[in-house]
N, C-alpha and C positions, 0 to 999 in steps of 0.2 A: 691358821691363816688361810684365807680363801685363795684358791689357785687363780693365777692370771690366765686370761683366755685371749687367743688371737682372732682376727676377723674370720679366718677360714673356719674355725670351730664355731664361732658365734652364729654364723649364717646357716649352719646345718639344720635343715628342716624347720626353718623359722620364716615367718612373714613379719615385716616391720612396718608400722604405720605411725606417722606423726599425728598425735591427737589434736582435736580442735582447739584446746586451750594453749597449745604450744605456739610460739612465734614461728615465723618462717626462717629461712636460711640467712643468718646475720653476719657470717664471716666476711671480712673484707681484706684488703691487701696485706695489712700487718699480720693478721692471723694466718693467712695463706702462706706468706713468706716464712713465718716461724715454722709452720708445719712442713713446708718443702725443705727447709734447712735441716730439720730433724731427720727427715727421710734420707737426705743426701749425705749427711755426716755420720749416719749410723753405720758402724763397721760391720762387715760381713760376719754372720754368725752371732751377732749381738742382738739383744732385744731392747725395745724402747717402751717405757710405761707411758700410755697415752691418756689414761684417766678412767673415770667411772662411767659405766653404762648401766643405767637403771631402767628396768622394763616393768610394765604392768601387763599381765596376761589379759588379752581381750576376751570378755565374756561372750557366750554364744548369742546372747541377745543383740550384741554389736556385730559380730562377724557374719551372722546369718543374713544381714542386709547387704553384705559386700558382694554384689552380683558377679563381679569378675574374679572373686577370690574364694568363695565358699567351696567350690569344687576341689581346690587344691588342699583345703583344710580337711574336708570330709573324705576325699578319695586318696590323697597322697600322704596324709598324716602330718601335714605342716602345722606348727603351733603359731597362732597369731599373737603378736605383742604390740602394745603401744610403747613408744620411746618416751620415757619421762625425763631422763637426763642423758646427755651424750649425743643429742641429735646433731649438733654442729660438726663434731668430729666424725660421726658415722656417715653423715652426708658427704663430707669432704673426702672420705675414703672411697665412697662409691663413685663420686665424680672423677676422682683420679683413676680408678679402675676403668671407667668408661673412656677417659681420655687415652689411656694406654691401649685399649682395644682399637680405638679409631686410628691412633698413630701406627699401630701394627699393621692394620689393613692397607695403609698408604706406603709401606716400605716397598721399594722398587721390586724386590724379589717376590712380592706377593700380589702384585697388580693383576697378573694373569692366572692366579690360582683361585680355586674355590675358597671363599673367605672362611668357610667353616673348617677347612682343613689346616689352617695355620695354627701353630701352637706357641704357647708361652709357658715356660716351666713345665713342659710335658703335659699341658692341658690344652685341649682344643678350644678355640674361641667360643664355639657353641656350648661347651661345657661350662666355661667361665660365665657366659650369659645366664645359663640355668642356675648357677650358684649365686650370682649377685644381682642380676638385672631382671630377667623375667623367665617364666616357664609358659610355653604355649600348649594349650590343651590339644590332645590328639584329635585329628580330623575336625578341627575347629579353628577359627581365627581368634578365639578368645585367649587372651594372655593375662597372666597374673604376675604383677610386678612384685619382686621380692622386697623391695624397699620403696616407700613412697608416702604420700600424704593422703589424708582422708579426702573423699571425692569432692566435697564442697569447698575445699581449700583452693584458693586461686593458683597455688603452686602445683596443684595436682596435674593438670594437663601440660603445664609448662615443663615440668620435670620429664614427662614422657616424650614430648615432641622435640623440645629444644636441647635437652641434656642427653637423653637416651637416643634421640634421633629416630624414634619410632612413629609410625603412622597412627593417627588418632581418629576416632569416629567423628569428632567435631572439629579438631584442629583449631579450636577457639580457646583462648586463654586470656586472662586479665593480667597485664604486667604491673608489678608493684616493685618497690625497692627490694623485696626479698627475691623476686624472680630475676631482677637485675644482678643481685649477688650470685645467684646460681650460674647465670650466664658468664659473669666475670670470672668465677672460679674455674669453670671449664676452659675458658680462654687462657687463664693464667697457667694451668697445667699443660695445655697443649703447646703453648708458646715455650715453656721451659723444657718440655720433652723434645721439641724440635731442635733445641740447642745442641743436643748430643750429635757427635760426629756420625755421618751417614754410614760409615764403615762398621762402626760398633753399636749402632743404634738398637739393633735387635737384642744384643746382649744387655744393653743398658735398660731397655724396656722390661726385659725379664727380671733384671735385678730389682728395679723399682717395684714391679708387681709382687715379687716375693717378699720384699720388705713390708709392703702394705698389708698383704694378706696373712703373713706368718710372723713377722717380727714386731708389729705394733700390738702391745698387750693392754687389755682392759680388765678392770674389776667389774664383773658382770653380776648385777643384783636383780632379783625379781621381787617387786613389791607386792605383798599379798593383800593389804588393806585397801579396798577400792576408794574409800573416802580420803584417806591420808595421802593419796597420790597427789592431790592438788597442793597440799601443804608441802609435800616433799619437793614438788616442782619449784616452789618459791624459795625453799631453803637450799636446794642443791645447786641452783643456777648462779653461783657466785664465781665460777671458774670461766676461763675463756673470755668471751665477749659478754659482759654483764647485761642482764635483762634490762630493757628500758622500763620506765614506770608504766608506760602504756601497755607493754606486754604483761607486766605483773598484774595490772588491773584487769585485763581480759581473763587471765587465769582465775583471778578472784571471782569475777562475775560468773564464769562457768561453774566454779565450785559452789557458789550460792544456789545455783539451779538444782543441785542435788539435795539441798537442805529444806526446801519449801515443802509444805504439806499438801499443796495443790495436787491435782491429778497429773498423771504423766503427760497428758496431752498439753496442758498449760506449761509444764516445765520444758517439754520439748520445743514448744513454740518460742519460749524465752531463749532457750539455747540457740535456736536458729536465728533469732533476732540479734543476739550478741555476735554470733559468727558472721552474719551478713553485714552488720555494722562495722566490725573490725576489718572485714574484707574490703569494704569501701574506703575506710580510713587509710589503710595501707596503700590502696590504689592511688588515692589522692596525694598522700605524702611522697610517693615515688613516681608520680605522673610525669614530672619534669626530670628526666634522667640527668640533666646537666646541673640541676639544683634540687636534689632531694631534700625534703623538709624534715626537721628534727621531730621525733616522736613526742618527746617530753615538753617541748615548747608548745606544741599544739594542745597537749593534755592540760597543761597549766593554764593556757589561755581559755580553754573551754571551762575549766573549773572556776576561773574568775567570773565568766559570764553566767554560768549555770548555778553556782552555789554562792561563793563569797570570795572576797579578797582579804588576805591577812598580811600584816606587816612583819610576820615572824620570818624565820629562816627560809631560804629559797626552796627547801623541800617540804615546807609545811603542807603544800597542796596534796602530796601523795600520802602523807600521814593522815590527813583528813579523809581522803578517799578510801584508804585501806583500813584504817583503825577506827574511824567514826562512821562515815556514811555507809560503806559497804562491808561492814564487819559481820561475821557469822552470827554473833550474838543478837544483832538486830533482826535477823531472819528467824532465829530460834525463839526469841522472846515474843510471846503473844500478848496482845492487849485487847480488852473488850471494846467493841464499837457498836453503835446503833445506826442502822442504815435504813433508808427508804428502800422498799422492795424493788422498785423500778430502777433505782440507782445502785443496786448492790454490786454490779459489775464494774462500777467506776470508782474503785478504791484507789486513792492516790496517796503518796507519801506527804505528810504534812509536818514532818519533823523540822523543817526550816520555817521558823516563825514568820518570816517575811511572806510566806505563801499561804498562810491560813486566812480563810475567808470568814471573818467574824459575823457576817450578816447572813450566813447560810441557814436555811430552814429545812425542816423535814415535812414533806407533804405525803399524805396517804398512809398506807400501811407500813409499819416499821418492824424491824426485827433486830435482836441483839445477837452478835456473833463475836468471834475473835479473829484477829488478823496479825500478821507479823508487824513489828514496829517498822520494818522496811517491806512494804507490800511488793508483790511480784510485779505489779504494774509500774511501780516507781523505777525498778531496774530496767524494765522495758522502755519506759519513757526516756530514761537517761541514755540508753543505748541508741535509741532513735535520734535523740538530739545530737549525740556525738557523731553519728553517721551523717546527718544533714549538715552539720557544721564543718565537716572536713572539706567538703567541696568549696565552701565559702572561705575557709582558711587558705586553700590553694589559690583562690582568686586574689587574696591580699598580697601574695608574693608574685603571682604571675598574671597580672591584669591583661596583658596583651595576648595571653593564651586562653582567655576566658570569654564568656558571653556578656560581659559588661558592655554598656554603651560606650561609644568612642570617647565621650567627655569623661565618663567614669574612669576609663582606661588611662586617659591623660593625667588625671589628678592622682590616681593610685600610683602611676609610674613616678610622678613627682615625689610622692611620699616615700616610695622605696628608695629613691635616690638620696633624699635628704636624711633618711633614717627614721622609720615609723616609731621605733622604740616602744614605749608602753601603750601606745594607742592601738596596737594591732587587735587586741580583744574587742575593743569598741568598734573598730571597722568591721571585724567579723560579725559582730552583733547586728550591725546595720544591714548586713546582707541576709542574716538568718531571720531577722524580724520581718515578717511578710508585709506589714502595712507601710513600710518605708519605701518611698518612690526613688527612682534614679536621680531625679532633680534634688530631692532632699539629701541623698547621699553626697552628691556633688558639693552642695553647700557645706556639708560636714567636712568633707575632704579638704576643701579650700580653707576652712577655719582651722583645721588641725595643722595644715601645712604652714599657714601664717603664724600660728602659735609656736610651732617648732622653730621657725626661722627667727622670729623676734625674741622669744624667750631664751632659746638655747644657743643660737648662732650669733645673735647680737648681744643680748643682755647677759650671756654667760651664766644662766641659771643652772643649778645643780640638775643632774640627769633625772632625779626622781621628783622634781618640782611638780606638785599637784597630781602625782601619779595615783594616789589612793582615790582621789575624787573621780578621775576618769576611768579607773578600773571599775569602781562601783557604778559608774554611769553605764558601762557595758551591760551589767546585770539588770539595772533598772530599765534600760531600753528593751532588753530581751523580754522582760515580764510586763512591759507596757506601763511602767510607772513614770516614765519620762519620755519626752518626744525629742526629735532632732532639733527643732527650733530652740528648745531650752538648753540643749548641750552646746549649740553654736553660740548662743548668748553667753553661756558660762565661759567658753573659750575666749571670747572677746573681753569679758569682765576680768578674767585672770591676768590679762595683759595691761590693765589700767596702771599698775605700779610702774610700768616702763615709760609712761608719758607724763609730761608736765601739764600744768593747768591750762596753758594756752594750746594744748594739743600736739606740741612738738615732742619728738622722741627724746627721752633722757639718754644723752650720749655718753655720760660720764663713765659708766662701766665699760662700754665697748671701746671708748676712746683710751681709757687707761690700759685696757688689755692690748689694743693695737700699738699704743705708744711703747709699751714694754717689749713688744715684738721687734720694734726698731732699735731698742737700746740694749737688750740682754740676749744671752744665748746665741742662737745662730744669726740674730739681727736680720731676719728675713721679712719683717714687716707683714704686709697683707698676704704674702706668699705662705706664711706660716699660720694663717688663720684657718681654722678647721672648715669654715664655710666657703672657702674660696672656689673650690671646684664646682660645688653646687651652684654658687652665685654666677660664675662665668658660664656655666652650662645653661642656666636659665636665661641669661642674656643672649646666648647663642640661639636658644629656642625662640626668644622674642624676635630676633632678626629673621629667623627662618620663617616664622608665621607672617611677617611683613613682606617677605619676598614673593615673587611670582613663581620661583623655583620650588617644587614640592619634594625635593630630595634632601634628606638629612645628610649633613656633611661630617658630623661628629657622633660616634656611637658611645654611649655612656660607659659601657664595660671597658672599652679600649681607652677611653679618656682617663679612667681612674686606675687602670692596671698596666700602664706602659712601663716596661722594664728596661733599664739601661738607656732610656730615652726620656725626653721631656715632652709633655703634652700641654704645658703652660709655659709660654716663652716670655722672658724679659726682653722687651723690644730694645730698650737700652740695656746692653749686656751687663751681667754681674762683674765681668772683667772687661771693661771698656778700654782695651789697650791699643786698638787700631786708631790711626791718626784722625779718621773721620769723627770718632767719638770724642777724642781729646780736644779737637778744634771746637766742638759744639758745647762741651761741658767743662772746659778747663777753669772757668771762673768759680766753680763751686768747690767747697771744702769736701774732704772725704766723707764727713758725716752727712752733708747735704746730698752728695752724689749717691750715697747709699740709700737715703730717703727717696730720691727720685727713682732709683732703680727698683725699689721694693714697694712703691706706692701702688694703689689700685689700678690707675690708668696705664701703667707700664706693663701690666700682665695681660697676655693674649692667649686665648684658647685656640690651639692648633688642630687642624683637621687630620694631619698626619704627624705622629710623634717624630721628633728629630733628635739626632745625636747632639749632646750638649755643646760640643765644639762648634756647631754651626750657628749657635746663638751669637757668636762674636762678630758676625758679618756686619758690614755697614748697613744703615737703613735702606739705602738705595738698592742694595743687593737682596735684602730680605723682602722688600716690597715687590720687586719685579721677578719674573720667572727667568731662570737661567739654567745653565747646564749643571750647576752644583747643588742648588737648593730649590725647593718648591716655593715660589713667591706667594705673597699674600693675595695677589689677584686670583690665584687658583686654589686658594685655601678655604677655610671655614667662612661662614657669613661674618663672623667677627673680624677675621683677617681682611675680607673684602671691604668691610666698613672702614677699617684703618687705612687701607691702600687707597680707597677712593677719596677719603676726606683729608688725608694728611700727605702733602708732598714731601715734607721733611719731618724729622723727629728731634725736637728740642724740648726744653723744659716747658715752654708754652703749650706744646702739643700734649705733653704728659698731664699738665694741669687741666687742659680742656677735656681730654678723654676721661680723666678721673672724675670731674664734675658731671660729665655725661652719664657715667656708670652709677654715680650716687643718685642722679635724677631717676634713672631706671629703677634703682632700689626703692625710692620713694613711691614710684608709681606701682611697682609690682607688689609690694607688701603693704601699701596704704599707710605709709608713715611720712612724717615731715622731719627732716634732719636739721633745719635751720638755714641761716643765710650763708653766703659764700665764705665769709670769714670763719664761721663755725665748721664748715665742711673742709676747708683747707687745713684747719687744725687737726681734724680727724684724719685726714690724709697724710699728716705729718710733713706737709710741704708749705706751711704757712709762711716760711721764709721768702717764698716767691712774691707774696703780697707785700711784704715789707720792703722788697727791692723795687716794687713797682714794675 
């Protein structure tokens, strides 16, 4: 049985580098919390099994290019290793050791001391740094970091400057989701170390340091087979935080570079292309720290656009990418090809039948050779495409942070509010496709938004209605087989089933849906309609655009995320027990009163969320500004409109505003809902017409 090894022993005379096929630091709060609890609950004198550490010895051809490290290998006898498995745990240990060092330096008794003289567990800080952080070359500013990333990795400079707190020659680093994880981990440990009582913090720091360096035990393995290391990486990384499909694919592509027969220069260029592509992808996915984007959602969307869409299980895309398109056998298998001499360098993958040019001809001198079923250029083209697409993917989620035109931003913002759903690959394709103009994209965005509202919010279509068609359209647009006008026309045609022959909208499905909302369950009517917040927000935007005031009064994120408060008010309260409401509505039955309360015109978007108890105020109190509540005159544009137009609030006002909102719906989404009788039935207040 192999002996377990602690960090103290593992780091003796070794340099550790995270290879280019590895992902960055992926641990987040859950993994950090588990690790911290393991440390704190570990009894003194006990050991804790931490996992497997798999290493690959870096060959001289690799480490000889490490300008900052070759001296420590040649002159000091350090052995260089790539970390194949165990990166997350090893990185976490190093970050915690660095946090302990920084906390130790800030202890009151050490402020006026030479920081190198302070000790933890009978070891000076300078010695600890030499063991785990860096060694500085004598009579030189050159430092070799004991643990780190390869230099081209975007986390390389970040780890040195932001985590280790060391000066850098460039001090320039690219922030990604992985660098954010590094920063969050350091903050997590420093925050938890500061919780210790000041009087015994010194001893607590020493205890934690000892546990990390001596009591966390690893199974340490050194992998000898250079090629198998890539396969080992895929199979080993099922512990801790599972690899994303995007991370697995990068490893696979890097592995393929080792299998090609081309010369080393071509293979090196491909490897650089892959690394640069993934570096940009991770930068784009983590660019918005408040809303980092999911790796695999992007990979699947790009697969739909670049290769194909399949109705099979949700993970069909990664099986296609790993088992079919980018499998080692497609690289190793050679097929004969006849090439024009002048075009010999332009070999592309034609394994996808849709991309074969049947009319191609050969001109001039030809030669017969062999090439991989998956040519090296095909992998390079794919990496380039995924790199270019990542910035456009970011745009689809963050239009206001992009270089889109203002009108594009407006409609993309609408789409994100209503829920883009399966249209996101198509929207990404419209940005990636270079011959699509901003005006064409705007027409596409408008058509998609109308389709979503009419088909899904009104007609209650299934969530995957026509999904295959528009998934495939994203690919056809990318390869120039279809244009924006054709897609816009298709979006309109697919809504024809929702209209009658006279052009009016078929209300039966939506009417039955809303009617059931009044009769069953919570009986909350239009308030329970999935589209209510988007609809009321669009009405608010409509009033905003008509106003001379150019200040938004409702922010979407707050409008949909108000906790313990209401952002949509029932003007006639759900519990109308005040005398003012009783006097105005006592002639209606409980069923009719519920219908009036929950119909469309009684719902009002508020600029400031309110406590639900404030909804019971009389209309005169709600309308005016007073010491207790913020009145409608000082609220949203929707509130202003109600306050200015209606002096009182009765059933007639509810009817009037309900019809006004339906007229806005007709105008905004270019539909006709019918006459007043039809609309009152939809609103579930047709009893008002019967009473005259």
